[in-house]
C-alpha positions, 0 to 999 in steps of 0.5 A: 702825110696827114696820118704822119703829122697827126700821129707824130703830134700825138707821139710828143704829147705822150712824151712830154720829158723827151724833147722834140727837134724837127730838121726841116729845109723848107715848107713843112706846112706844104708838106702836110706836116701843118700840126707838127708846125702849129704844135712845135713852131719855127725857131726864130729871133723875133716871132711875129705875132699870129705866126707859128714861131717862137724863140723856143720853137722846135722846128728848125728851118733853113735853107740849108739840108745839112744844117738842119740834118744836124740839128736833129741828129745832135738832138740825142737825148731827145725825140727827132724828126726829119722832113724834106723834099726827096731831091733835096734830101740827097744834101743830108747823104754826107752827115747821115753816112757819118751817123751811120758809120758810127753807130755800125762801128759801135755795134761791131765792138759791142757797144750798141748806140742807146739814142733813140732812132731818127726817121728822115721822111723824104716826101713831095717825091720823085713821082709826085713833084713834077712843078719844078721838073727834073730837079725835084725828081731824084731817088739817088738818096734811097739808093745810096742808104740801101749800100750801107749795112742794113742794121743800122741805115734802114729804108722804108716804103710804105703804101699807104697811110696805115703803113706809113705810120706803122713804119714810123712807129717801128722806126721810134721802137729802136735805137741807134738807126737812121731809117729814111720813109719815102712817103707821097704827100698826096692822099692815097687809098688804104690797102692795109688795115691796122693790124695787116699794116703792123705786120707789113712794117714788122716784117718788112713785106706782105701780100696784098692780093693773090697767093704766091704759092698759086701764081704764075706770076708775082708783081712785086710793088715798092713804094705807093704809086707803084703798088697801085699801078701793080694792083691794076695790073694784077686785075688785068692778068686774072681777068685774062685768065692767068694766075698772079699775086701782088707782094708789096716789100716795104723794107727791101733791104730785109730780103738782101744778102746779108754781107756779114753776121751782125746785118744777118740779124735783120734778114730773112732767112732762106725758108722765109724767103721762099715762102714769101717769093717761091724759087723759079716764080716769073716776077715782074718788080716795079720800084720807086728807084732805078731798076737796077740797083733794086734788082742787085739788091733783091738777088736772092729772088731773082730767077734769071734774066728772062724770069723777072723784069725790072721797071722803075725810074729811068731818068724821064722826068718834066713837068708831068703829073702822076700818070705821066711820070709812070707813063715816061718811066714805063711803069703803068699798070699797062707796062707791068702788064706787058712785063708780065706777058714777057716773063709767061712767055705769052703774046702781049695781045693775050693780056692787053687790048691792041689800043693799050698795046699801042700807047705803050709802044708810043704810037697812040695816046697814053690816057688809053692806060687811065681807062679801067683795066677790067 
């Protein structure tokens, strides 16, 4: 989020003729958009001295998700951004969907919308927002948006700061799209350098490590924390003598079965798909969302129920840290390795130590999975 904050301020400064507007239900500074707030300021009737407030402020803040969403959606001639906790961004869905439906209808009749695409950043998200329990842990918004036509509604899952910036830039290059970016607000390791991050955002997927053409199992990661766990799982699988690869998917709808000719313009063709996801290769999918809707979306790369297992949010939450959320929802590196053993039809003991297997089974301390995996 800090990287997006800095980049967005630069974007504003580089485009002085485009009126900026940020829709913000609450806590913009808490979501690490402090530079944006200082630059644009809260819009208020009576500014207080020494605060980031102004009568003509560009940050529209109210504890009403639909209202602040509308403030951005109504600024069609300007540069817009919506920032919200992921769980509460769900309240914006109705308004977002109306814009998506109308813009899609324009495309169908050959009159494409010309307003600059509007990104919604869903942060403080399911896997890291633990203090308020399950009320703040909900990936439903992105699951719903993935059901809309992908040429107009986009959902992006950056894996680090560089890919988040590249993804936001990619959105602003387009016209007439509503795009949701799921972005952690906590600092995470950089996984992709500048050119690789740009290619990842443009293509919608990228290989992080290993070679799909040579691998015995492919780990497909959707989400930043999921990518980090997948990389740890890769290290263990490789260390135990089996060949693996990790492929991160930033825009999963690019891999779907197109539902009409317009949507087909943004999805991968069969040759591209087979090169990245070889047919018949056993896979483990680990996703930010609930596993079932994402596995359905990715049917084109699903080699069958015994050859692809899916991990994701299964409704387990509470006042847990990131590791606790991953463990409770069976998405740690150890659970990925366990799933890899199953699709490889190998004994779990080949890839996991007894104490690790016992932790996964819920019999011993889960913290055994927080040690190094090599």
